[in-house]
C-alpha positions as CSV (number, residue, x, y, z in Angstrom):
1,M,-21.6,11.2,-9.2
2,S,-19.1,11.5,-12.1
3,A,-20.8,14.6,-13.6
4,R,-20.5,16.3,-10.3
5,G,-16.8,15.6,-10.1
6,L,-16.0,16.8,-13.6
7,S,-18.3,19.8,-13.2
8,L,-16.4,20.8,-10.1
9,C,-13.1,20.5,-12.0
10,D,-14.4,22.8,-14.7
11,R,-15.6,25.3,-12.2
12,A,-12.2,25.4,-10.5
13,L,-10.5,25.8,-13.9
14,E,-12.8,28.8,-14.7
15,Q,-11.9,30.5,-11.4
16,A,-8.2,29.8,-12.1
17,A,-8.5,31.4,-15.5
18,R,-10.0,34.5,-13.9
19,A,-7.5,34.7,-11.1
20,A,-4.4,33.8,-13.2
21,P,-4.9,34.6,-16.9
22,G,-2.4,32.7,-19.0
23,A,-1.3,30.3,-16.2
24,E,-1.3,26.5,-16.7
25,A,-3.7,24.8,-14.3
26,I,-4.2,21.3,-12.9
27,V,-7.3,20.4,-10.8
28,S,-7.4,17.1,-8.9
29,V,-10.5,16.2,-7.0
30,R,-11.1,13.3,-4.6
31,Q,-14.7,12.8,-3.4
32,S,-15.1,10.1,-0.8
33,Q,-17.8,8.4,1.2
34,R,-16.3,6.6,4.2
35,G,-17.9,4.6,7.0
36,H,-16.2,3.0,9.9
37,A,-16.5,1.1,13.1
38,R,-13.8,1.1,15.8
39,Y,-13.7,-1.2,18.8
40,A,-11.4,-1.8,21.8
41,N,-11.7,-3.6,25.1
42,N,-14.5,-5.7,23.6
43,E,-16.7,-2.6,23.0
44,I,-17.6,-0.6,19.9
45,T,-16.0,2.7,20.8
46,Q,-16.8,4.7,17.6
47,A,-18.9,4.5,14.5
48,G,-19.3,7.1,11.9
49,E,-19.7,8.2,8.3
50,V,-17.8,10.9,6.5
51,T,-18.5,12.5,3.1
52,E,-15.5,14.6,2.0
53,T,-14.3,16.5,-1.0
54,Q,-10.6,17.4,-1.4
55,L,-9.7,19.7,-4.3
56,R,-6.1,20.5,-5.2
57,L,-5.3,23.3,-7.6
58,T,-1.8,23.7,-9.2
59,L,-1.0,26.9,-11.1
60,A,2.2,27.6,-13.2
61,F,3.5,30.7,-14.8
62,G,6.3,29.3,-16.9
63,K,8.5,27.3,-14.5
64,R,7.1,29.1,-11.4
65,H,4.4,27.0,-9.8
66,A,2.4,26.4,-6.6
67,K,-0.4,24.3,-5.3
68,A,-3.1,24.7,-2.7
69,E,-6.0,22.7,-1.4
70,T,-9.6,23.2,-0.1
71,N,-12.6,21.2,1.0
72,Q,-15.0,24.0,0.2
73,T,-16.6,24.0,-3.2
74,D,-18.8,27.1,-3.4
75,E,-17.8,29.7,-5.9
76,A,-16.3,32.1,-3.4
77,S,-14.1,29.4,-1.9
78,L,-12.9,28.3,-5.4
79,H,-12.1,31.9,-6.3
80,A,-10.2,32.4,-3.0
81,L,-8.3,29.1,-3.7
82,A,-7.4,30.3,-7.2
83,A,-6.3,33.7,-6.0
84,R,-4.2,32.2,-3.2
85,T,-2.5,29.7,-5.5
86,A,-1.8,32.4,-8.1
87,A,-0.2,34.6,-5.5
88,L,2.1,31.8,-4.3
89,A,3.1,30.8,-7.9
90,E,4.0,34.4,-8.8
91,V,6.6,34.6,-6.0
92,A,7.9,31.0,-6.3
93,P,11.4,30.4,-7.6
94,E,11.7,28.8,-11.0
95,D,11.7,25.1,-11.0
96,P,14.0,23.8,-13.8
97,E,12.3,20.4,-13.7
98,W,8.7,21.7,-14.3
99,L,7.1,20.3,-17.4
100,P,4.0,21.7,-19.2
101,V,0.7,20.2,-18.0
102,L,-0.6,17.3,-20.1
103,G,-3.3,17.7,-22.7
104,P,-6.0,15.1,-23.5
105,Q,-5.0,11.5,-22.8
106,R,-6.5,8.1,-23.6
107,Y,-7.1,5.9,-20.6
108,A,-8.2,2.3,-20.5
109,T,-11.1,1.6,-18.2
110,S,-12.1,-1.2,-15.9
111,S,-15.1,-1.6,-13.6
112,S,-13.4,-4.4,-11.5
113,G,-12.5,-2.1,-8.7
114,F,-16.0,-0.8,-8.0
115,D,-18.9,-2.3,-6.1
116,P,-22.1,-0.4,-5.8
117,A,-23.2,-2.3,-2.8
118,T,-20.2,-1.2,-0.9
119,I,-21.2,2.5,-1.4
120,D,-24.6,1.8,0.2
121,L,-23.2,-0.4,3.0
122,P,-25.3,0.4,6.1
123,A,-23.8,1.3,9.5
124,K,-25.2,-1.9,11.0
125,A,-23.1,-4.0,8.6
126,R,-19.9,-2.3,9.9
127,T,-20.9,-2.6,13.5
128,A,-21.8,-6.3,12.9
129,A,-18.3,-6.9,11.7
130,A,-16.9,-5.4,14.9
131,A,-19.4,-7.4,16.9
132,A,-18.2,-10.6,15.3
133,A,-14.7,-10.0,16.5
134,I,-15.9,-9.0,20.0
135,R,-18.1,-12.1,20.2
136,R,-15.2,-14.3,19.2
137,A,-13.0,-12.6,21.8
138,E,-15.5,-13.1,24.6
139,E,-16.0,-16.7,23.7
140,K,-12.2,-17.3,24.2
141,S,-11.8,-14.9,27.2
142,L,-9.7,-12.6,25.0
143,V,-9.7,-8.8,24.5
144,A,-10.4,-7.5,21.0
145,A,-9.5,-4.2,19.3
146,G,-9.7,-3.2,15.6
147,F,-11.1,-1.1,12.8
148,Y,-13.5,-1.8,10.0
149,E,-13.9,0.7,7.1
150,S,-15.8,0.9,3.8
151,D,-14.8,3.5,1.4
152,A,-16.1,4.7,-2.0
153,T,-14.1,7.3,-3.9
154,L,-14.5,9.2,-7.1
155,F,-11.3,10.7,-8.6
156,T,-11.5,13.4,-11.2
157,F,-8.7,15.2,-12.9
158,A,-8.5,18.1,-15.4
159,T,-6.0,20.5,-16.9
160,S,-6.1,23.8,-18.7
161,A,-4.7,22.0,-21.7
162,G,-7.9,19.9,-22.1
163,L,-7.3,16.7,-20.1
164,R,-10.3,15.3,-18.4
165,A,-10.4,12.0,-16.5
166,E,-12.5,10.2,-13.9
167,H,-12.2,7.0,-11.9
168,K,-14.3,5.5,-9.2
169,E,-13.4,2.7,-6.8
170,T,-14.5,1.0,-3.6
171,V,-12.6,-0.7,-0.8
172,S,-13.5,-2.4,2.4
173,S,-11.0,-3.4,5.0
174,M,-10.8,-4.9,8.5
175,T,-7.9,-5.3,10.9
176,T,-8.3,-7.0,14.3
177,T,-6.0,-7.7,17.2
178,L,-7.0,-10.1,19.9
179,R,-5.0,-10.4,23.1
180,T,-5.0,-12.6,26.2
181,A,-6.4,-10.9,29.3
182,D,-3.0,-10.6,30.8
183,G,-1.6,-9.0,27.6
184,A,1.1,-11.7,27.2
185,G,-0.4,-13.3,24.1
186,S,-1.4,-11.4,20.9
187,G,-2.8,-12.3,17.5
188,W,-3.6,-10.2,14.4
189,A,-5.5,-10.7,11.2
190,G,-6.5,-8.3,8.4
191,A,-8.0,-8.2,4.9
192,E,-8.9,-5.7,2.2
193,E,-11.3,-6.2,-0.7
194,V,-13.2,-4.3,-3.3
195,R,-16.5,-5.7,-2.1
196,A,-17.5,-5.4,1.5
197,A,-19.2,-8.7,1.2
198,D,-15.9,-10.4,0.7
199,V,-14.5,-9.3,4.1
200,D,-15.2,-12.2,6.4
201,A,-15.0,-10.6,9.9
202,D,-15.6,-13.8,11.8
203,A,-12.9,-15.7,9.9
204,L,-10.4,-12.9,10.6
205,A,-11.4,-13.0,14.3
206,R,-10.9,-16.7,14.4
207,V,-7.3,-16.4,13.0
208,A,-6.5,-13.6,15.4
209,A,-7.9,-15.5,18.4
210,D,-6.0,-18.7,17.5
211,K,-2.7,-16.7,17.3
212,A,-3.4,-15.0,20.6
213,E,-4.0,-18.2,22.4
214,R,-1.0,-20.0,20.8
215,S,1.4,-17.0,21.3
216,H,0.8,-17.0,25.1
217,G,3.8,-18.0,27.2
218,P,6.6,-17.8,24.6
219,R,9.9,-19.6,25.2
220,K,13.1,-17.7,25.0
221,L,15.0,-18.0,21.7
222,E,18.3,-16.4,21.0
223,P,18.8,-14.1,18.0
224,G,20.4,-15.5,14.9
225,K,19.7,-16.3,11.2
226,Y,16.7,-18.4,10.7
227,T,14.7,-19.9,7.9
228,V,11.4,-18.0,8.2
229,L,7.9,-18.3,6.9
230,L,6.6,-14.7,6.5
231,E,2.9,-14.4,6.4
232,P,1.5,-12.0,3.8
233,M,1.3,-8.8,6.0
234,A,5.0,-9.3,6.9
235,V,5.9,-9.8,3.2
236,A,4.0,-6.7,2.2
237,D,5.8,-4.5,4.8
238,I,9.3,-5.3,3.5
239,V,8.2,-5.4,-0.2
240,G,7.0,-1.8,0.3
241,F,10.7,-0.8,0.8
242,L,11.7,-2.6,-2.4
243,I,9.0,-0.7,-4.3
244,E,10.3,2.6,-2.9
245,A,13.7,1.8,-4.2
246,L,12.5,1.2,-7.7
247,D,13.3,4.9,-8.6
248,A,15.2,5.3,-11.9
249,R,16.6,8.7,-11.0
250,A,18.1,7.5,-7.7
251,A,19.6,4.5,-9.5
252,D,21.0,6.6,-12.4
253,E,22.5,9.1,-9.9
254,G,24.3,6.4,-8.0
255,R,22.1,6.7,-4.8
256,S,20.4,3.3,-5.0
257,F,20.9,-0.4,-4.6
258,F,19.9,-0.6,-8.2
259,S,22.8,1.7,-9.3
260,R,25.5,0.1,-11.4
261,P,29.1,0.8,-10.3
262,G,30.6,3.2,-12.8
263,G,27.2,4.7,-13.8
264,G,23.8,3.7,-15.0
265,N,21.4,1.2,-13.4
266,R,21.0,-2.5,-13.1
267,V,18.0,-3.0,-15.4
268,G,18.4,-6.3,-17.1
269,E,20.4,-8.0,-14.4
270,A,19.2,-11.2,-12.8
271,I,19.2,-10.1,-9.1
272,F,16.4,-12.2,-7.5
273,D,15.4,-15.8,-7.4
274,P,14.3,-16.8,-10.9
275,R,10.7,-17.5,-9.7
276,V,10.2,-13.9,-8.5
277,T,7.8,-11.5,-10.4
278,L,6.7,-8.1,-9.4
279,R,4.0,-6.3,-11.5
280,S,1.7,-3.3,-11.6
281,D,-1.5,-3.6,-13.4
282,P,-4.4,-1.3,-12.5
283,F,-6.7,-3.2,-15.0
284,D,-6.1,-6.6,-13.4
285,P,-9.2,-7.5,-11.3
286,A,-6.8,-8.7,-8.6
287,T,-5.1,-5.2,-8.3
288,P,-7.6,-2.7,-9.6
289,G,-6.5,1.0,-9.4
290,R,-6.7,4.4,-10.9
291,P,-5.4,4.4,-14.5
292,W,-3.4,7.6,-14.2
293,D,-0.8,9.0,-11.9
294,D,-0.7,12.4,-10.1
295,D,0.4,14.1,-13.3
296,G,-2.5,12.6,-15.3
297,L,0.0,10.2,-17.1
298,P,-1.7,7.0,-18.3
299,L,-0.5,3.9,-16.5
300,A,0.1,0.7,-18.4
301,P,0.6,-2.8,-17.1
302,T,4.3,-3.0,-16.1
303,A,6.7,-5.8,-15.1
304,W,9.3,-4.5,-12.6
305,I,10.8,-8.0,-11.9
306,D,10.3,-10.9,-14.2
307,G,12.0,-14.3,-13.9
308,G,14.2,-12.8,-11.2
309,A,15.6,-10.1,-13.5
310,L,15.1,-6.4,-12.9
311,K,13.0,-5.3,-15.9
312,N,12.0,-1.7,-15.2
313,L,12.5,1.2,-12.9
314,Q,10.0,4.0,-12.3
315,Y,10.5,7.0,-14.5
316,A,8.8,10.3,-13.7
317,R,8.2,12.6,-16.7
318,F,11.1,14.8,-16.1
319,W,13.7,12.1,-15.5
320,A,12.3,10.1,-18.5
321,Q,12.8,13.1,-20.7
322,K,16.4,13.7,-19.4
323,A,17.3,10.0,-19.7
324,G,15.7,9.5,-23.1
325,K,13.2,7.0,-21.8
326,K,9.5,6.5,-21.8
327,P,7.9,7.6,-18.5
328,T,6.3,4.8,-16.5
329,G,4.2,7.1,-14.3
330,G,3.8,6.6,-10.6
331,H,2.1,3.3,-10.0
332,S,0.1,2.4,-6.8
333,T,-0.9,-1.2,-7.5
334,W,1.5,-4.0,-6.9
335,Q,1.5,-7.8,-7.0
336,L,4.4,-10.0,-6.0
337,G,4.1,-13.5,-7.4
338,G,5.8,-16.5,-9.0
339,G,5.3,-19.0,-6.2
340,G,4.0,-22.5,-6.6
341,A,3.4,-23.8,-3.1
342,P,-0.2,-24.9,-2.5
343,S,-0.3,-23.3,1.0
344,A,1.8,-21.7,3.7
345,A,1.4,-25.0,5.7
346,S,3.2,-26.8,2.9
347,L,6.1,-24.4,3.1
348,V,6.3,-24.8,6.9
349,A,6.3,-28.6,6.5
350,G,9.7,-28.2,4.7
351,I,11.4,-26.2,7.4
352,K,13.8,-28.2,9.5
353,R,14.2,-25.4,12.1
354,G,12.8,-21.9,11.7
355,L,10.1,-19.4,12.5
356,V,6.7,-18.4,11.4
357,V,6.2,-14.6,11.5
358,T,2.8,-13.0,11.6
359,R,3.7,-9.4,10.8
360,F,6.2,-6.6,11.4
361,W,5.9,-3.1,12.9
362,Y,8.1,0.0,13.2
363,T,9.9,-0.9,10.0
364,R,12.5,1.7,9.0
365,W,15.4,2.2,6.7
366,L,18.8,1.4,7.9
367,D,20.7,1.9,4.7
368,P,18.7,2.8,1.6
369,K,21.6,2.2,-0.8
370,A,22.1,-1.3,0.6
371,L,18.3,-1.7,0.7
372,L,18.7,-2.7,4.4
373,I,15.8,-2.2,6.8
374,T,15.0,-2.9,10.4
375,G,11.8,-3.5,12.4
376,L,10.2,-5.6,15.1
377,T,8.1,-8.8,14.9
378,R,4.6,-8.6,16.4
379,D,1.4,-10.5,17.2
380,G,2.8,-14.0,17.1
381,V,6.2,-15.6,16.3
382,F,6.3,-19.4,16.4
383,L,9.1,-22.0,16.3
384,V,9.1,-24.7,13.6
385,E,10.9,-27.9,14.2
386,D,11.0,-30.8,11.7
387,G,8.2,-29.3,9.7
388,K,5.8,-28.7,12.7
389,V,5.0,-25.6,14.7
390,T,6.0,-26.5,18.2
391,G,5.2,-23.3,20.2
392,P,5.5,-19.5,20.6
393,V,8.8,-17.7,21.0
394,N,9.8,-14.2,21.9
395,N,9.7,-11.3,19.5
396,F,12.8,-10.0,17.6
397,R,14.3,-7.0,16.0
398,F,15.4,-7.8,12.5
399,N,17.9,-6.3,10.2
400,E,17.3,-7.5,6.7
401,S,17.0,-6.7,3.0
402,P,13.9,-7.6,0.8
403,V,16.5,-8.4,-1.9
404,K,18.0,-11.1,0.3
405,V,14.6,-12.4,1.2
406,L,13.8,-12.8,-2.5
407,T,17.2,-14.2,-3.3
408,K,17.5,-16.7,-0.4
409,L,14.0,-17.9,-1.4
410,V,12.8,-21.4,-0.4
411,G,9.3,-20.9,-1.9
412,M,6.2,-18.8,-2.1
413,T,2.5,-19.7,-2.1
414,A,0.8,-19.7,-5.5
415,Q,-2.0,-17.8,-4.0
416,T,-1.6,-14.1,-3.3
417,Y,-3.5,-12.0,-0.8
418,R,-4.6,-8.4,-0.8
419,V,-3.5,-6.9,2.5
420,P,-4.6,-3.7,4.2
421,W,-2.3,-1.1,2.6
422,W,-2.3,2.7,2.7
423,G,-2.2,4.6,-0.6
424,G,-2.7,1.7,-3.1
425,V,-3.2,-2.0,-3.6
426,M,-0.8,-4.6,-2.5
427,R,-1.1,-8.4,-3.2
428,V,1.6,-10.8,-2.0
429,P,2.0,-14.4,-1.2
430,A,3.3,-16.0,2.0
431,V,7.1,-16.3,1.5
432,C,9.7,-18.7,3.0
433,C,13.3,-17.8,2.9
434,E,16.6,-18.8,4.5
435,E,19.1,-16.9,6.7
436,F,16.7,-14.2,7.8
437,D,18.6,-12.0,10.3
438,M,16.8,-11.8,13.7
439,A,19.4,-9.4,15.1
440,S,18.2,-9.2,18.8
441,T,15.3,-10.1,21.0
442,S,12.5,-7.8,21.9
443,E,10.1,-7.7,24.9
444,A,7.3,-6.4,22.7
445,V,4.1,-8.6,22.5
């Protein structure tokens, strides 16, 4: 599998050299085997397998560059791709921020993100996962919908300056929503793992079914600021905005929450609760990932927040050179941690009056510089009184900042959970915080 990927990179580089003599070249290839099962209305509606190759070629003449992609790998198609990319690069305006392509790099390796059995997962295993959710729904007179996917990917990367790299990984994920027959109650659960064997479809269906039944017939609750227990998917959603804000250039240019008045950034400042940590480590078995970024830059374990202090911002190669810093590269594996609570239930037990939130949707920026976001709750919001969940309540629109969530912190679970996440790996705990702003009510279910 790996030889085929690197061989394809070399063939693309050969065609690039013929079509664009003297140009710098980058070839990035993603070869994937994906299988899925989709279900709705208590029926499996779709099942399939896809084998796909995506090849991206970048060519640069000095500071003029362009990129193009193809999914055809015969010689004629590679030649056409190279010719098309060269033609675009020749007429492109100069990019003052373009840097020469990287030469050979040294990458640490890890096999923790790869499971051979997941590559060979048969279609019947995926449909069995869907059937488990459907069976649970029918037992409870509920309606199930969801998606199960197993994915094996080989990444290969090469440059005309001699860089060669490869990385393979597997991931299996399931998300399921169960609703009451009248649509007035809804529950959700999801999980993502390296090994397909670690995704427990029936356990997820049980969680979603329980939430669907308990969320039916919500009482009316007014908007306001509440102590909340955010379950992991809700935490991940808002932490994603925090991660997006960890951009050194935006901070240095005064466009970020992490900009310092008068210039510079806030690295070194104690901004968050002292228990909070946020790290990226593609070699940690809990957060396995590709050991290089889209430029081929090696990625090292990095602490972004440690002991509540902002330790690092993300530096791309150009901005690192301009700022006199070492580039961090573009990470895609993240773990929020630092909690000590034995369970989410133990955090709920300490809430005098507040809410349990399953997850959010339609989350959007309100004010990037203030790191303020908005969104809606979904699939189960429950009132907590004197440490006990007393019943379902209506959904809300919230206006809140992940910084405030991690500053007004009551506690976090010691255990973190890998949640379904596009474009990388996200592990987070359940989080309890005070004064979460539920700005208005919502009729969504």
